[in-house]
ROMAR-743412 format. One line per 8 residues: their letters; for each residue z, y, x of C-alpha. Coordinates in steps of 0.25 Angstrom, whole numbers. Example, Ala and Ser with C-alpha at 12.3 -4.5 7.8 and 13.67 -1.06 7.14 Angstrom:
BEGIN
as> 31 -18 49  29 -4 55
END
This chain:
BEGIN
mvekneei> 331 202 267  338 188 264  325 181 268  325 189 281  339 186 285  338 171 282  325 171 290  332 178 302
rslkvlyv> 344 169 301  334 157 302  328 162 315  329 152 327  336 159 339  336 154 354  348 161 362  348 159 377
edeelare> 360 164 385  367 158 398  380 164 396  388 155 387  398 165 381  386 175 378  378 163 372  389 158 363
klgkflqr> 392 172 358  378 177 355  375 162 350  385 162 339  380 176 335  366 171 334  370 158 327  377 167 316
kfdnvelc> 364 175 315  354 164 315  354 149 310  346 143 322  351 148 336  349 140 349  357 143 362  352 141 376
angldgfl> 360 144 390  348 147 399  333 152 398  328 138 401  335 131 390  331 143 381  316 141 384  317 126 382
afekafhs> 323 128 369  313 138 365  301 129 369  307 117 362  309 125 349  295 131 350  287 118 352  295 111 341
nqkfdlvi> 291 122 331  306 127 330  304 140 337  314 150 340  313 163 333  321 171 343  325 170 357  338 177 363
sdinmpkm> 341 176 378  348 182 390  341 185 402  349 180 414  351 165 412  350 153 422  338 143 423  329 153 416
dglemfek> 332 168 412  329 174 399  317 181 403  311 169 409  314 161 396  308 172 387  295 172 396  294 157 394
ikevdthi> 297 158 379  286 169 378  276 159 384  279 150 372  281 160 361  277 174 364  282 180 351  296 174 351
psmlitar> 306 185 348  316 187 359  329 194 363  334 196 377  349 198 381  352 203 395  363 210 402  353 217 412
teteqllk> 343 228 410  334 226 422  320 232 421  313 219 426  320 211 415  317 220 404  302 222 408  301 207 408
aislhids> 308 206 394  298 216 389  286 209 394  291 196 387  292 204 374  307 202 372  310 207 358  325 212 360
yilkpidl> 335 214 371  351 213 371  360 218 382  372 211 386  384 212 382  379 207 369  382 216 357  381 207 344
tvidekln> 378 219 335  367 223 344  361 209 345  362 207 330  354 220 328  343 216 338  343 202 332  341 208 318
rlcsdify> 329 216 322  323 205 330  325 195 319  319 204 309  307 206 317  306 190 319  308 189 303  297 199 300
kknyenqk> 287 193 311  289 179 306  288 184 291  275 191 295  270 179 302  273 170 290  266 180 281  254 180 290
kelqtyld> 253 165 290  254 165 275  244 176 274  234 169 283  236 156 275  232 163 263  220 170 270  216 156 275
ilnqeaiv> 216 150 261  209 163 255  199 162 266  196 147 262  196 149 247  191 163 245  179 173 248  185 184 256
sktdlngn> 179 197 261  184 211 265  177 224 264  179 238 269  181 251 260  166 252 260  164 238 255  158 232 268
ityvndgf> 163 218 271  173 217 283  177 202 282  172 189 275  179 176 275  171 162 277  171 160 262  163 173 260
cvvtgyeq> 153 169 270  151 155 264  150 160 250  140 172 253  132 164 264  134 176 273  140 176 287  151 186 291
neligksh> 143 194 299  133 196 288  144 201 279  153 210 287  150 225 286  141 222 274  144 226 259  147 215 248
klirhpev> 134 220 242  128 209 251  133 198 242  133 206 229  125 200 218  114 209 212  119 206 198  133 212 200
skdsfktl> 133 226 195  136 238 203  147 243 193  155 231 196  156 234 211  159 248 207  171 244 199  175 235 210
wetiqagk> 175 246 221  182 256 212  193 245 210  196 241 224  194 256 230  206 259 220  214 249 227  214 238 216
iwsgtfkn> 210 224 217  196 220 211  194 206 204  181 201 199  169 191 200  157 194 209  143 188 208  138 188 223
lakdgstf> 126 184 230  126 175 243  117 176 255  108 165 249  106 172 236  116 163 228  126 169 218  141 167 219
fvntkiip> 152 172 211  166 176 216  179 180 210  184 192 219  196 200 221  194 213 230  207 218 236  209 232 243
ifdssske> 217 231 256  226 243 258  232 249 271  247 248 274  250 260 266  242 254 254  234 267 252  221 265 259
ileyiavs> 212 253 256  207 246 269  198 236 264  195 226 253  196 211 252  188 203 242  193 188 239  183 180 231
flvtenel> 182 166 225  169 159 221  167 158 206  155 150 200  146 156 189  149 145 179  164 149 180  161 164 178
kkresykk> 153 160 166  164 152 160  174 162 163  166 173 157  163 164 144  178 161 143  182 176 145  172 180 133
yieqvtqy> 177 169 124  191 173 127  187 188 123  181 183 110  193 175 106  202 187 110  193 196 101  193 186 90
kkavsaln> 209 185 90  209 200 90  200 200 78  209 190 71  221 198 74  214 211 68  211 203 55  225 198 54
tekeslak> 230 212 55  220 217 45  224 206 36  238 210 37  235 224 34  227 220 21  238 211 16  247 223 18
rvldltni> 238 232 10  236 221 -1  252 220 -2  253 236 -2  242 236 -13  249 225 -21  262 233 -20  255 246 -25
nstldekv> 248 238 -36  262 232 -41  268 246 -41  256 251 -49  258 240 -59  272 244 -60  268 258 -63  258 254 -73
hqveakrk> 268 246 -80  278 258 -80  267 267 -86  263 257 -96  278 255 -100  279 270 -101  266 271 -109  271 261 -119
qllnqlea> 285 268 -120  278 281 -123  269 274 -134  281 269 -140  287 282 -140  275 288 -146  274 278 -157  288 281 -160
yeknnley> 286 296 -161  274 293 -170  281 285 -180  294 294 -180  287 308 -180  275 307 -190  280 318 -198  283 327 -186
dkvnlmtk> 278 341 -186  267 347 -178  276 349 -166  280 334 -166  265 330 -167  262 339 -155  273 332 -148  267 319 -151
qdkskqfd> 253 324 -146  260 327 -133  266 313 -132  252 307 -134  246 316 -124  257 311 -114  254 297 -118  239 299 -115
qmykalnt> 243 305 -101  251 293 -98  241 284 -103  231 290 -93  241 288 -82  242 274 -86  227 272 -85  226 279 -72
lkginkrq> 237 269 -66  229 257 -72  217 262 -65  224 263 -51  230 249 -54  216 243 -56  211 250 -43  223 245 -35
ektiqtle> 220 231 -40  206 232 -36  210 237 -22  220 225 -21  208 215 -25  199 221 -14  210 220 -3  213 206 -7
tmlnskkd> 198 203 -6  198 209 8  210 201 12  204 188 8  192 192 16  200 195 29  207 182 27  194 175 27
elddfikk> 190 182 40  204 179 46  202 164 43  188 164 50  194 171 62  205 161 63  195 150 62  187 156 73
dlenkkri> 199 158 82  202 143 81  188 140 85  189 149 97  202 143 101  196 129 101  184 135 109  194 141 119
ndlkdlvt> 201 127 120  188 120 122  184 130 133  198 128 140  195 113 140  181 115 146  187 124 157  198 113 160
nlqkenee> 187 102 160  178 111 169  190 113 179  193 98 179  179 95 182  178 105 193  191 99 199  185 85 198
lktnkktl> 172 91 205  180 97 216  188 83 218  174 76 218  169 85 228  181 84 237  179 68 236  164 69 239
f> 167 78 252
END
């Protein structure tokens, strides 16, 4: 909105009025509304001012004039102005409403009318409407010129074609004709199958049509066949064009750029190499994760082993304590009666049970030690694998850098070749 107001304020306005008071009153109003206002006292001066500005490329954007004036009335002035610029926006001020004058004004395509006495509120409203129209028309023309510039550049640099909903060609630019070797009249109404290379699979075209019929842009590389049988490659974008409601597809536009077969091979090779490096990095990452998991398991087993050792020591200490107690009982109770002897036998039986438990714990301890040794062996093996992967990663990085240097050198050589060609021609 700010841009629109600033643009309207910058409009150049010519106001022609023979009555001095009316010219001064409306002139001041216009000068508050616009930055550039020129005042004239009669139709002849008004026309001369308009003609001078037009030929000096400082054209007026709007002309406001009274009808009844000396030397040349407003309608005569507009008639001459329209001979110079048929599209100049115009506003007519009059105190009369004669049919003859109105008909002539209509024939001159006058855009707006103001009746005297002048009401500044009314004229402000009409000026706002008229200036909005001027703004949007100028904006449209500027966008149209900009679009045409882009289209001209595109037409020079790209291969462009249009097709209807059935795939029949409706338009081709000069670049399309030059590359394919066909004339326009040989292509219009025909299908793109005319230039399709037989090696291109039907499935790829099926995917293409499914994409664009769904209203999406398709991008890819085509291998095509020229009229003389030669092969050429193009990078192509196919864009669906919708109606004003953006619901129905009207046509398809294809914009393509030539690509050499060598460039395609280099891109494909580089793409595969990048994929291999990516897969390798994923494998290294997986090994690192597995290594961390194994290290954690070893740590857990070490902690378990430490706990088992502690339990074994506790059992061993308990056993020694029991043995000491048993020896003390044996020394002090040799003369005990049968009951005491049976008690001793019970103690011996309890000792045997504890001894068996101790042996069981020792067996568990040995198995845990064996498991730890196996895990340590696996960990060392994984470390060796990881070292090999890291070494390969460094080699691949070096190969990538070599490829980048090669691509850079090829681009430089290509630029030098282009420069040499320009020099030769």
